[in-house]
C-alpha positions as CSV (number, residue, x, y, z in Angstrom):
1,X,91.8,99.7,108.3
2,X,89.5,96.9,109.4
3,X,87.3,95.1,107.0
4,X,84.4,92.8,108.1
5,X,82.7,90.5,105.6
6,X,79.7,88.3,106.0
7,X,79.4,85.2,103.8
8,X,77.6,87.0,100.8
9,X,80.2,89.7,100.9
10,X,83.1,87.2,101.0
11,X,81.7,85.1,98.1
12,X,81.0,88.3,96.1
13,X,84.7,88.9,95.8
14,X,86.6,87.7,92.7
15,X,86.7,83.9,92.8
16,X,89.7,81.9,91.6
17,X,90.3,78.2,91.0
18,X,93.6,76.4,91.6
19,X,94.8,72.9,91.5
20,X,97.5,72.0,94.0
21,X,99.1,69.2,95.9
22,X,98.9,68.9,99.7
23,X,101.9,67.8,101.6
24,X,101.5,67.4,105.4
25,X,104.3,67.4,107.9
26,X,103.0,64.1,109.1
27,X,104.4,62.6,105.9
28,X,101.2,62.1,103.7
29,X,100.4,63.8,100.4
30,X,97.3,64.2,98.3
31,X,97.7,65.3,94.7
32,X,95.7,67.4,92.2
33,X,93.3,69.1,94.7
34,X,90.8,71.4,93.1
35,X,90.3,74.5,95.2
36,X,88.0,77.5,94.7
37,X,87.9,80.8,96.8
38,X,89.4,84.2,97.1
39,X,93.1,84.5,96.0
40,X,95.1,86.1,98.8
41,X,96.5,88.5,96.3
42,X,92.9,89.7,95.6
43,X,92.3,90.1,99.3
44,X,95.5,92.2,99.6
45,X,94.3,94.4,96.8
46,X,91.1,95.1,98.6
47,X,92.3,95.5,102.2
48,X,95.7,97.2,101.3
49,X,97.7,96.5,104.4
50,X,100.1,99.2,105.6
51,X,103.4,99.4,103.7
52,X,105.3,98.3,106.8
53,X,103.3,95.0,107.2
54,X,105.6,92.0,106.8
55,X,103.7,89.2,108.6
56,X,100.3,87.7,108.8
57,X,98.6,85.9,111.7
58,X,95.6,83.8,110.9
59,X,93.0,83.2,113.7
60,X,90.7,80.2,113.6
61,X,87.4,79.8,115.3
62,X,88.8,77.1,117.6
63,X,91.5,79.4,118.9
64,X,94.3,78.1,116.7
65,X,96.7,80.7,115.2
66,X,99.4,80.4,112.7
67,X,101.9,83.0,111.5
68,X,103.7,83.4,108.2
69,X,105.6,86.1,106.3
70,X,103.4,88.3,104.1
71,X,105.3,87.1,101.0
72,X,104.2,83.5,101.7
73,X,100.6,84.6,102.3
74,X,100.7,86.5,99.0
75,X,102.1,83.6,96.9
76,X,100.6,83.3,93.5
77,X,98.7,80.2,94.3
78,X,97.6,81.0,97.9
79,X,93.9,81.0,98.4
80,X,91.2,81.5,101.0
81,X,89.3,78.4,100.0
82,X,85.7,77.7,100.4
83,X,85.3,74.8,98.0
84,X,87.2,71.6,97.2
85,X,86.5,69.4,94.2
86,X,83.5,71.5,93.2
87,X,81.8,71.1,96.6
88,X,81.6,73.4,99.7
89,X,84.6,72.7,102.0
90,X,83.4,70.3,104.7
91,X,83.8,71.5,108.3
92,X,86.0,68.5,109.0
93,X,88.5,69.9,106.4
94,X,88.3,73.5,107.5
95,X,85.1,74.8,106.1
96,X,83.6,77.1,105.6
97,X,86.9,78.9,104.8
98,X,90.5,77.8,105.2
99,X,93.8,79.1,104.0
100,X,95.6,77.1,101.3
101,X,99.3,77.9,100.8
102,X,100.5,75.0,98.6
103,X,104.3,75.7,98.8
104,X,104.2,75.4,102.7
105,X,103.3,72.3,104.6
106,X,99.6,72.2,105.3
107,X,100.0,73.1,109.0
108,X,100.3,76.8,107.9
109,X,97.0,76.5,106.0
110,X,94.7,77.4,108.9
111,X,91.2,75.9,109.0
112,X,88.0,77.6,110.1
113,X,89.3,81.1,109.5
114,X,87.8,83.9,111.6
115,X,90.3,86.7,111.3
116,X,93.4,87.7,109.4
117,X,95.8,90.1,111.0
118,X,98.7,92.0,109.3
119,X,101.7,92.9,111.5
120,X,104.9,94.8,111.1
121,X,106.8,92.3,113.4
122,X,106.4,88.5,113.6
123,X,104.2,87.1,116.3
124,X,104.3,83.4,117.2
125,X,101.3,81.3,116.3
126,X,100.3,78.0,117.9
127,X,103.4,76.2,116.6
């Protein structure tokens, strides 16, 4: 099943707020980030991927892709974020929507999301 949402449809979904730290593979960290958006678990409840789906590939508007196991995508604090510190997420930082998976280094938190694909077998992303 394929679901397409425009901005009003996306923001009409249940909204969640999380506070998390950011740790980048380039050795910097930023603590106590306030995020708002659609929890990935809420997305999964709506789109209901097939039972045999085990992986996710995220596609960004700039052509970047990243892959991760469905269990990481479905983490309790994973979020499709549109706001940071009470403000819309700036384009420079991945706005209008980016993935935030706090327990993984930030390179798996794709910016400028365009499409999310659920797969039965892993497919390599950009890295």
